BANUDO-9834 format. One record per residue: residue number from 1; residue in three letters; x, y, z of N, C-alpha, C in turn. Coordinates in steps of 0.02 Angstrom, whole numbers. Layout:
N
   i  aa   n_xx   n_yy   n_zz  ca_xx  ca_yy  ca_zz   c_xx   c_yy   c_zz
 NUM ALA      X      Y      Z      X      Y      Z      X      Y      Z
...
END
This chain:
233
   i  aa   n_xx   n_yy   n_zz  ca_xx  ca_yy  ca_zz   c_xx   c_yy   c_zz
   1 MET   3348  -4959  -5168   3344  -4946  -5104   3319  -5005  -5048
   2 SER   3353  -5014  -5012   3338  -5076  -4966   3273  -5069  -4927
   3 GLY   3249  -5111  -4893   3196  -5120  -4868   3199  -5063  -4805
   4 TYR   3267  -5090  -4780   3276  -5033  -4709   3286  -4958  -4720
   5 ASP   3319  -4949  -4775   3325  -4878  -4801   3255  -4848  -4816
   6 ARG   3214  -4880  -4851   3144  -4873  -4852   3108  -4844  -4799
   7 PHE   3113  -4902  -4752   3083  -4890  -4690   3116  -4829  -4646
   8 GLY   3178  -4821  -4661   3193  -4755  -4613   3165  -4671  -4652
   9 VAL   3167  -4691  -4714   3130  -4619  -4735   3067  -4618  -4744
  10 LEU   3026  -4668  -4726   2950  -4670  -4710   2945  -4658  -4643
  11 ALA   2999  -4665  -4604   2991  -4662  -4529   3008  -4568  -4525
  12 ASP   3055  -4560  -4563   3066  -4488  -4554   3003  -4437  -4588
  13 GLU   2980  -4452  -4622   2926  -4421  -4664   2864  -4425  -4595
  14 LEU   2851  -4477  -4571   2805  -4477  -4519   2827  -4439  -4452
  15 LYS   2878  -4439  -4431   2897  -4403  -4364   2892  -4332  -4381
  16 ALA   2903  -4307  -4448   2890  -4230  -4467   2809  -4215  -4466
  17 LEU   2774  -4269  -4489   2699  -4263  -4502   2670  -4258  -4424
  18 ILE   2700  -4292  -4384   2685  -4301  -4310   2695  -4215  -4272
  19 ALA   2749  -4210  -4297   2772  -4157  -4263   2727  -4087  -4281
  20 SER   2719  -4091  -4356   2673  -4026  -4381   2599  -4035  -4341
  21 MET   2573  -4091  -4343   2494  -4093  -4329   2514  -4081  -4243
  22 GLN   2564  -4099  -4214   2565  -4081  -4133   2564  -4010  -4126
  23 ARG   2602  -3976  -4169   2599  -3895  -4167   2547  -3870  -4180
  24 LYS   2512  -3886  -4222   2433  -3854  -4240   2400  -3859  -4178
  25 LEU   2399  -3921  -4145   2350  -3943  -4083   2364  -3906  -4032
  26 ASP   2431  -3899  -4026   2453  -3868  -3950   2468  -3787  -3955
  27 ARG   2482  -3766  -4028   2490  -3685  -4019   2450  -3648  -4081
  28 ARG   2437  -3682  -4135   2385  -3643  -4175   2317  -3633  -4163
  29 LEU   2278  -3699  -4152   2226  -3697  -4142   2196  -3647  -4080
  30 PRO   2213  -3666  -4018   2205  -3631  -3961   2205  -3563  -3971
  31 SER   2252  -3521  -4010   2247  -3458  -4028   2205  -3426  -4082
  32 LEU   2160  -3478  -4107   2117  -3456  -4165   2035  -3462  -4147
  33 PRO   2014  -3408  -4162   1937  -3411  -4139   1901  -3443  -4196
  34 ALA   1835  -3465  -4184   1795  -3496  -4222   1788  -3457  -4283
  35 GLY   1795  -3475  -4341   1791  -3452  -4404   1813  -3500  -4456
  36 GLU   1829  -3469  -4526   1854  -3502  -4574   1922  -3532  -4570
  37 GLU   1968  -3489  -4541   2051  -3510  -4530   2038  -3575  -4486
  38 ARG   2010  -3569  -4436   2011  -3622  -4391   1975  -3693  -4434
  39 LYS   1920  -3683  -4464   1906  -3735  -4509   1963  -3757  -4561
  40 ARG   1996  -3712  -4585   2057  -3737  -4618   2102  -3765  -4601
  41 VAL   2119  -3755  -4534   2168  -3793  -4495   2132  -3852  -4476
  42 MET   2084  -3869  -4455   2057  -3927  -4449   2053  -3984  -4502
  43 ARG   2036  -3956  -4576   2036  -3988  -4624   2111  -4010  -4635
  44 GLU   2173  -3958  -4625   2235  -3974  -4641   2252  -4033  -4597
  45 LEU   2219  -4032  -4528   2246  -4089  -4487   2206  -4154  -4512
  46 ASP   2150  -4156  -4526   2119  -4214  -4560   2151  -4251  -4613
  47 GLY   2196  -4195  -4663   2222  -4228  -4709   2286  -4252  -4702
  48 GLU   2321  -4218  -4643   2390  -4257  -4609   2373  -4306  -4580
  49 ALA   2320  -4319  -4548   2309  -4391  -4505   2294  -4444  -4557
  50 ASP   2265  -4432  -4616   2256  -4470  -4663   2316  -4500  -4702
  51 ASP   2359  -4442  -4698   2439  -4455  -4729   2485  -4488  -4687
  52 ALA   2465  -4484  -4610   2501  -4524  -4574   2486  -4600  -4567
  53 GLN   2408  -4610  -4570   2383  -4683  -4580   2425  -4711  -4642
  54 ARG   2432  -4673  -4704   2441  -4698  -4756   2520  -4726  -4749
  55 LEU   2569  -4673  -4716   2636  -4692  -4702   2643  -4743  -4659
  56 LEU   2592  -4748  -4608   2597  -4807  -4565   2591  -4884  -4598
  57 ARG   2541  -4876  -4655   2537  -4941  -4692   2584  -4956  -4730
  58 GLU   2617  -4901  -4766   2669  -4909  -4807   2731  -4949  -4760
  59 MET   2738  -4920  -4713   2804  -4947  -4654   2790  -5016  -4642
  60 GLN   2718  -5022  -4635   2703  -5099  -4606   2717  -5151  -4651
  61 LEU   2701  -5118  -4722   2707  -5173  -4767   2795  -5178  -4780
  62 GLU   2833  -5123  -4767   2909  -5132  -4782   2938  -5175  -4739
  63 ALA   2905  -5177  -4677   2930  -5216  -4611   2916  -5280  -4627
  64 ASP   2847  -5304  -4663   2828  -5369  -4673   2870  -5399  -4737
  65 SER   2894  -5350  -4777   2926  -5386  -4834   2991  -5395  -4821
  66 ASP   3021  -5376  -4774   3107  -5387  -4767   3101  -5465  -4724
  67 LEU   3104  -5517  -4777   3094  -5598  -4744   3154  -5606  -4726
  68 GLN   3201  -5578  -4752   3288  -5605  -4721   3295  -5576  -4658
  69 ALA   3257  -5532  -4621   3296  -5493  -4558   3272  -5552  -4514
  70 GLY   3321  -5535  -4464   3311  -5585  -4408   3245  -5578  -4355
  71 LEU   3236  -5613  -4308   3188  -5605  -4263   3189  -5539  -4221
  72 SER   3261  -5531  -4198   3261  -5473  -4152   3240  -5398  -4201
  73 TYR   3265  -5404  -4255   3274  -5346  -4300   3187  -5331  -4310
  74 ARG   3147  -5386  -4335   3075  -5373  -4341   3036  -5351  -4277
  75 GLN   3054  -5387  -4215   3044  -5342  -4157   3057  -5275  -4145
  76 GLN   3118  -5241  -4163   3124  -5182  -4161   3094  -5153  -4206
  77 LEU   3066  -5167  -4263   3034  -5123  -4311   2954  -5132  -4285
  78 ASN   2933  -5188  -4263   2855  -5180  -4226   2870  -5139  -4179
  79 ALA   2904  -5129  -4122   2907  -5086  -4068   2907  -5010  -4103
  80 GLN   2958  -4996  -4150   2945  -4935  -4170   2873  -4912  -4201
  81 MET   2854  -4962  -4234   2777  -4951  -4288   2728  -4941  -4218
  82 LYS   2730  -4984  -4165   2677  -4976  -4115   2693  -4916  -4077
  83 ASP   2736  -4872  -4064   2738  -4813  -4049   2730  -4777  -4096
  84 TYR   2748  -4761  -4155   2713  -4714  -4208   2631  -4724  -4203
  85 ARG   2613  -4784  -4192   2545  -4788  -4208   2516  -4760  -4151
  86 THR   2534  -4758  -4084   2508  -4743  -4030   2499  -4665  -4028
  87 GLN   2555  -4635  -4056   2562  -4544  -4072   2509  -4530  -4115
  88 VAL   2506  -4555  -4177   2452  -4550  -4230   2380  -4568  -4196
  89 ASP   2358  -4609  -4165   2293  -4623  -4128   2280  -4559  -4099
  90 ARG   2337  -4541  -4042   2318  -4493  -3997   2290  -4444  -4029
  91 ILE   2333  -4424  -4077   2315  -4353  -4119   2260  -4350  -4153
  92 ARG   2240  -4408  -4185   2183  -4413  -4220   2112  -4414  -4180
  93 SER   2130  -4455  -4114   2076  -4446  -4051   2065  -4368  -4047
  94 SER   2115  -4321  -4038   2104  -4260  -4018   2078  -4216  -4059
  95 VAL   2090  -4239  -4140   2059  -4198  -4194   1975  -4219  -4189
  96 THR   1976  -4300  -4191   1904  -4312  -4179   1861  -4277  -4131
  97 HIS   1901  -4264  -4062   1861  -4217  -4005   1854  -4159  -4026
  98 LEU   1893  -4117  -4058   1896  -4047  -4071   1828  -4052  -4130
  99 LYS   1829  -4090  -4176   1782  -4080  -4224   1707  -4105  -4187
 100 SER   1705  -4138  -4131   1645  -4161  -4109   1626  -4086  -4074
 101 GLU   1675  -4054  -4041   1647  -3989  -4002   1634  -3935  -4051
 102 GLU   1659  -3932  -4110   1653  -3882  -4160   1569  -3901  -4174
 103 GLN   1555  -3953  -4191   1490  -3972  -4218   1445  -3959  -4151
 104 ASP   1453  -3973  -4096   1402  -3955  -4041   1399  -3883  -4043
 105 ARG   1454  -3838  -4040   1438  -3774  -4019   1393  -3746  -4095
 106 ARG   1412  -3766  -4157   1368  -3750  -4214   1308  -3776  -4201
 107 GLY   1291  -3831  -4179   1233  -3854  -4187   1176  -3856  -4124
 108 GLY   1210  -3842  -4057   1174  -3840  -3990   1197  -3783  -3938
 109 GLY   1248  -3745  -3975   1275  -3690  -3922   1228  -3635  -3917
 110 ALA   1251  -3587  -3889   1214  -3525  -3859   1214  -3485  -3937
 111 MET   1149  -3453  -3954   1142  -3416  -4012   1112  -3351  -3986
 112 ASP   1116  -3299  -4032   1082  -3232  -4013   1006  -3237  -4022
 113 ASN    983  -3251  -3971    909  -3236  -3978    884  -3175  -4006
 114 SER    917  -3126  -4008    878  -3074  -4040    872  -3076  -4111
 115 ASN    907  -3130  -4143    905  -3135  -4218    831  -3158  -4238
 116 PRO    794  -3116  -4287    729  -3132  -4287    728  -3209  -4331
 117 PHE    798  -3228  -4365    797  -3284  -4388    811  -3352  -4356
 118 PHE    827  -3330  -4292    854  -3379  -4238    808  -3437  -4224
 119 VAL    814  -3507  -4236    763  -3552  -4234    809  -3602  -4159
 120 GLN    773  -3611  -4101    798  -3652  -4044    797  -3724  -4076
 121 MET    850  -3751  -4062    848  -3829  -4064    807  -3866  -4011
 122 ASP    778  -3912  -4036    745  -3956  -3983    790  -3987  -3946
 123 PRO    784  -3975  -3867    832  -4018  -3821    846  -4082  -3847
 124 ARG    788  -4119  -3851    799  -4188  -3866    830  -4207  -3940
 125 GLU    809  -4153  -3982    844  -4181  -4038    920  -4159  -4039
 126 ALA    947  -4109  -3999   1018  -4099  -3982   1053  -4159  -3943
 127 ALA   1004  -4187  -3894   1032  -4240  -3871   1054  -4295  -3895
 128 ASN   1008  -4304  -3944   1000  -4358  -4001   1058  -4352  -4044
 129 ARG   1071  -4290  -4064   1126  -4278  -4107   1189  -4291  -4070
 130 ASN   1189  -4262  -4023   1255  -4277  -3970   1275  -4358  -3970
 131 GLN   1222  -4382  -3948   1234  -4465  -3943   1249  -4490  -4012
 132 LEU   1225  -4466  -4071   1250  -4482  -4130   1316  -4467  -4146
 133 LEU   1333  -4412  -4134   1416  -4401  -4142   1452  -4439  -4092
 134 GLN   1431  -4445  -4034   1484  -4488  -3992   1483  -4566  -4011
 135 GLY   1417  -4583  -4029   1427  -4661  -4063   1465  -4659  -4121
 136 ARG   1473  -4622  -4181   1509  -4611  -4229   1574  -4605  -4211
 137 ALA   1602  -4574  -4147   1669  -4562  -4124   1694  -4641  -4115
 138 ILE   1640  -4658  -4059   1656  -4728  -4041   1664  -4784  -4086
 139 LEU   1629  -4767  -4155   1631  -4827  -4201   1706  -4820  -4235
 140 GLU   1717  -4762  -4248   1785  -4740  -4282   1845  -4771  -4239
 141 ARG   1850  -4769  -4180   1891  -4790  -4136   1892  -4858  -4136
 142 THR   1836  -4898  -4137   1825  -4960  -4130   1855  -4989  -4201
 143 GLN   1839  -4961  -4260   1869  -4975  -4328   1951  -4965  -4310
 144 GLU   1984  -4916  -4283   2035  -4917  -4284   2079  -4962  -4252
 145 SER   2049  -4971  -4190   2063  -5033  -4153   2065  -5104  -4180
 146 LEU   2006  -5113  -4218   2007  -5169  -4260   2069  -5164  -4303
 147 GLY   2087  -5115  -4345   2124  -5120  -4389   2194  -5124  -4360
 148 ARG   2213  -5109  -4306   2277  -5120  -4254   2284  -5194  -4247
 149 SER   2217  -5217  -4232   2217  -5292  -4209   2236  -5336  -4263
 150 LEU   2217  -5317  -4319   2218  -5359  -4383   2295  -5352  -4404
 151 ALA   2325  -5294  -4392   2395  -5288  -4411   2437  -5319  -4361
 152 VAL   2420  -5317  -4314   2469  -5359  -4252   2456  -5418  -4269
 153 SER   2396  -5453  -4301   2394  -5527  -4307   2439  -5542  -4361
 154 ALA   2439  -5501  -4414   2465  -5505  -4479   2548  -5509  -4452
 155 GLU   2571  -5463  -4408   2638  -5465  -4396   2657  -5520  -4350
 156 THR   2607  -5563  -4306   2617  -5602  -4275   2627  -5672  -4305
 157 GLU   2585  -5667  -4360   2585  -5724  -4412   2661  -5714  -4446
 158 GLN   2670  -5660  -4479   2742  -5671  -4507   2793  -5674  -4466
 159 ILE   2793  -5665  -4396   2850  -5677  -4362   2846  -5754  -4344
 160 GLY   2795  -5782  -4330   2779  -5861  -4327   2799  -5896  -4389
 161 THR   2789  -5874  -4442   2816  -5908  -4508   2886  -5891  -4507
 162 GLY   2916  -5840  -4492   2992  -5831  -4496   3027  -5876  -4446
 163 VAL   2998  -5883  -4382   3023  -5929  -4333   3031  -5998  -4361
 164 VAL   2967  -6028  -4386   2960  -6081  -4417   3004  -6110  -4465
 165 GLY   3032  -6048  -4510   3079  -6061  -4555   3133  -6058  -4530
 166 GLU   3150  -6031  -4487   3218  -6031  -4442   3235  -6102  -4404
 167 LEU   3184  -6118  -4371   3181  -6193  -4348   3188  -6242  -4382
 168 HIS   3166  -6241  -4461   3167  -6290  -4499   3247  -6288  -4534
 169 LEU   3278  -6234  -4541   3351  -6225  -4551   3397  -6260  -4491
 170 GLN   3367  -6242  -4439   3410  -6254  -4390   3417  -6355  -4386
 171 ARG   3346  -6358  -4406   3327  -6454  -4400   3377  -6472  -4442
 172 GLU   3384  -6441  -4509   3432  -6468  -4570   3508  -6480  -4537
 173 THR   3519  -6405  -4509   3588  -6414  -4488   3602  -6454  -4440
 174 LEU   3554  -6480  -4398   3568  -6533  -4347   3579  -6610  -4379
 175 GLU   3527  -6615  -4419   3530  -6663  -4460   3592  -6675  -4489
 176 ASN   3610  -6635  -4533   3682  -6623  -4580   3746  -6642  -4535
 177 THR   3741  -6623  -4463   3796  -6622  -4418   3785  -6698  -4385
 178 ARG   3716  -6726  -4377   3726  -6796  -4349   3754  -6834  -4399
 179 SER   3733  -6837  -4459   3752  -6866  -4525   3819  -6870  -4528
 180 ARG   3861  -6810  -4515   3938  -6796  -4525   3973  -6837  -4471
 181 LEU   3925  -6832  -4398   3948  -6863  -4349   3959  -6945  -4362
 182 GLU   3915  -6968  -4393   3901  -7053  -4390   3957  -7056  -4450
 183 GLU   3953  -7032  -4495   4027  -7035  -4553   4081  -7055  -4506
 184 THR   4099  -6995  -4473   4162  -6999  -4423   4170  -7054  -4384
 185 ASN   4120  -7068  -4354   4117  -7137  -4323   4140  -7186  -4346
 186 HIS   4104  -7201  -4389   4119  -7248  -4454   4191  -7246  -4475
 187 ASP   4217  -7194  -4492   4293  -7200  -4512   4332  -7204  -4449
 188 LEU   4323  -7189  -4383   4356  -7198  -4337   4355  -7276  -4326
 189 THR   4294  -7309  -4331   4289  -7392  -4323   4353  -7425  -4366
 190 LYS   4334  -7394  -4441   4378  -7436  -4474   4447  -7427  -4463
 191 SER   4469  -7353  -4437   4530  -7347  -4416   4559  -7381  -4374
 192 ARG   4521  -7402  -4317   4538  -7439  -4247   4553  -7511  -4280
 193 GLY   4506  -7529  -4316   4513  -7597  -4352   4577  -7605  -4380
 194 ILE   4601  -7556  -4423   4662  -7546  -4463   4723  -7555  -4408
 195 ILE   4729  -7518  -4354   4761  -7504  -4320   4784  -7574  -4271
 196 ARG   4724  -7598  -4265   4734  -7682  -4236   4754  -7725  -4282
 197 SER   4737  -7713  -4335   4765  -7760  -4389   4840  -7753  -4406
 198 MET   4859  -7687  -4388   4929  -7683  -4402   4969  -7692  -4339
 199 GLY   4949  -7694  -4273   4982  -7718  -4221   4980  -7791  -4217
 200 ARG   4938  -7828  -4251   4937  -7904  -4246   5012  -7923  -4303
 201 ARG   4999  -7883  -4342   5058  -7898  -4410   5134  -7874  -4374
 202 ILE   5140  -7838  -4338   5206  -7816  -4295   5228  -7866  -4250
 203 VAL   5164  -7892  -4210   5176  -7957  -4167   5208  -8005  -4195
 204 THR   5159  -8023  -4262   5186  -8084  -4299   5250  -8087  -4321
 205 ASN   5277  -8019  -4362   5341  -7996  -4369   5403  -8019  -4319
 206 LYS   5363  -7982  -4267   5429  -7996  -4199   5449  -8059  -4181
 207 ILE   5390  -8106  -4184   5392  -8183  -4175   5434  -8206  -4220
 208 PHE   5420  -8190  -4284   5459  -8234  -4338   5534  -8204  -4334
 209 LEU   5550  -8143  -4320   5613  -8119  -4312   5654  -8154  -4263
 210 ILE   5611  -8164  -4202   5660  -8199  -4144   5668  -8259  -4168
 211 VAL   5620  -8304  -4195   5630  -8377  -4219   5687  -8372  -4255
 212 ILE   5700  -8343  -4300   5751  -8330  -4364   5814  -8316  -4324
 213 ILE   5821  -8263  -4278   5878  -8250  -4241   5885  -8308  -4199
 214 GLY   5840  -8349  -4160   5866  -8405  -4132   5903  -8455  -4172
 215 ILE   5865  -8479  -4232   5885  -8515  -4284   5973  -8506  -4303
 216 GLU   5964  -8445  -4315   6046  -8413  -4337   6084  -8430  -4280
 217 VAL   6063  -8409  -4215   6107  -8421  -4147   6123  -8495  -4143
 218 VAL   6090  -8538  -4156   6092  -8615  -4147   6145  -8630  -4197
 219 ILE   6130  -8619  -4266   6174  -8638  -4325   6238  -8598  -4309
 220 LEU   6248  -8542  -4285   6321  -8517  -4270   6349  -8548  -4219
 221 ALA   6308  -8570  -4165   6343  -8604  -4099   6370  -8684  -4130
 222 GLY   6321  -8708  -4188   6346  -8779  -4213   6399  -8763  -4245
 223 VAL   6412  -8711  -4295   6469  -8699  -4328   6533  -8697  -4296
 224 THR   6518  -8660  -4245   6578  -8635  -4199   6609  -8682  -4155
 225 TYR   6552  -8736  -4128   6585  -8799  -4091   6610  -8851  -4141
 226 TRP   6581  -8853  -4209   6619  -8907  -4249   6695  -8888  -4263
 227 LYS   6701  -8819  -4283   6757  -8792  -4301   6822  -8791  -4248
 228 PHE   6798  -8773  -4199   6843  -8767  -4135   6838  -8822  -4089
 229 PHE   6785  -8853  -4076   6797  -8901  -4012   6796  -8979  -4033
 230 SER   6762  -8986  -4091   6751  -9054  -4118   6820  -9091  -4123
 231 PRO   6822  -9158  -4095   6881  -9196  -4096   6914  -9208  -4166
 232 LYS   6983  -9193  -4186   7007  -9211  -4248   7034  -9283  -4237
 233 LYS   7022  -9307  -4305   7040  -9386  -4321   7116  -9368  -4344
END
């Protein structure tokens, strides 16, 4: 299977996975109350988000490994990768936000004060916990952003290497063309010399021919005069 076919298969898997996660976020989770079913769907979303990241990494490897592809083709693949990555990041951010809300409800939400085992959480502890969760979410987004930046840097380096290779090939082509032009110019110079030499020979031959014809005319005139006009004894 070629790199392009492999990339297309991975892209189809990723699009199906993104559609599945989006359905769960838009339709299934809003209809589920707090409980084990909701937790299970959240775990499924986590697993699918990890699978989506894995597919993105494999697609990036396929795009980078196709060194024979042209610059425009690589730019097209990179644009597709950017779009897929944006969709996956948006879904992962939504999942992270939902998980944070779930943890807030479990940790600091309203509880039944009539329960004899109820222990009211210290507001400062709840605030610290919320800050910790927010900091963790920010750290995760920062790590994802750093990973994307590194991927873009690797893509840019790969494209730059390809451009340098193409420029090197173009330089070799131009040098070969210049060499052929110099050889052609040398051959033309030799041809012009040969043509001039042939021209001089033609002129010389014409002069010799005229001289010979003149001599023959003089001889013929002499013979005619001697035979018909010379006085007879």
